[in-house]
C-alpha positions in Angstrom: -37.4 59.2 -6.2 -35.1 57.5 -7.8 -32.6 58.7 -10.9 -34.5 56.8 -13.3 -37.7 58.1 -12.3 -36.0 61.5 -12.6 -34.9 60.8 -16.1 -38.1 59.7 -17.2 -40.1 62.6 -15.8 -37.4 64.8 -18.0 -37.7 62.7 -21.0 -41.6 63.4 -21.0 -41.3 66.8 -20.5 -39.1 66.9 -23.3 -41.0 64.7 -25.5 -44.4 66.8 -25.0 -42.6 69.8 -25.6 -41.2 68.2 -28.9 -44.5 67.1 -30.0 -45.9 70.6 -30.8 -42.6 71.8 -32.8 -42.7 68.6 -34.8 -43.6 67.9 -38.4 -46.8 66.5 -38.7 -45.5 63.0 -40.3 -43.2 62.7 -37.1 -45.7 63.1 -34.7 -46.7 59.6 -34.6 -43.3 58.2 -33.2 -43.3 60.8 -30.7 -46.3 60.2 -29.0 -45.6 56.2 -28.9 -42.3 57.0 -27.1 -44.4 59.1 -25.0 -46.5 56.8 -24.5 -43.8 54.3 -23.7 -42.3 56.7 -20.8 -45.7 57.7 -19.3 -45.9 53.6 -18.9 -42.6 53.6 -17.4 -43.1 56.2 -14.9 -46.4 54.9 -14.0 -44.5 51.6 -13.5 -42.1 53.1 -11.2 -44.0 56.1 -9.2 -45.5 55.0 -5.9 -49.3 54.3 -6.4 -50.5 56.3 -3.5 -54.2 54.3 -3.8 -52.7 50.8 -3.1 -52.4 50.1 0.4 -53.5 48.5 3.5 -57.2 48.6 3.4 -56.9 49.1 7.7 -54.4 52.4 6.7 -57.0 53.3 4.2 -59.9 53.0 6.9 -57.8 54.8 9.4 -57.0 57.7 6.9 -60.8 58.4 6.0 -61.6 58.3 9.7 -58.8 60.6 11.0 -60.3 62.9 8.0 -63.5 63.3 9.2 -62.4 63.3 13.0 -63.4 59.8 14.0 -62.0 58.6 17.2 -61.8 54.4 17.3 -63.3 52.7 19.6 -61.8 51.7 23.3 -59.6 49.3 23.1 -59.3 49.0 19.7 -55.7 48.4 18.2 -54.0 47.1 15.2 -52.3 43.4 15.6 -48.8 43.5 14.8 -47.8 41.1 12.1 -44.7 39.2 12.4 
């Protein structure tokens, strides 16, 4: 994890806890900043769902205990 991502995660926690203590008229800017921080975290965080479709199929097969067909191999890309 990058230092920037660590900082954003800490900032998210601080903003979240600050919202409950903030005066009602101060909450809107805190929510806006929290939303911005969450968007930055999403941008920097590795997306576990994105990936190679072939790898996804392999994971699903492994999870259910399926064995690949004899001679089935994945071609190496250059």
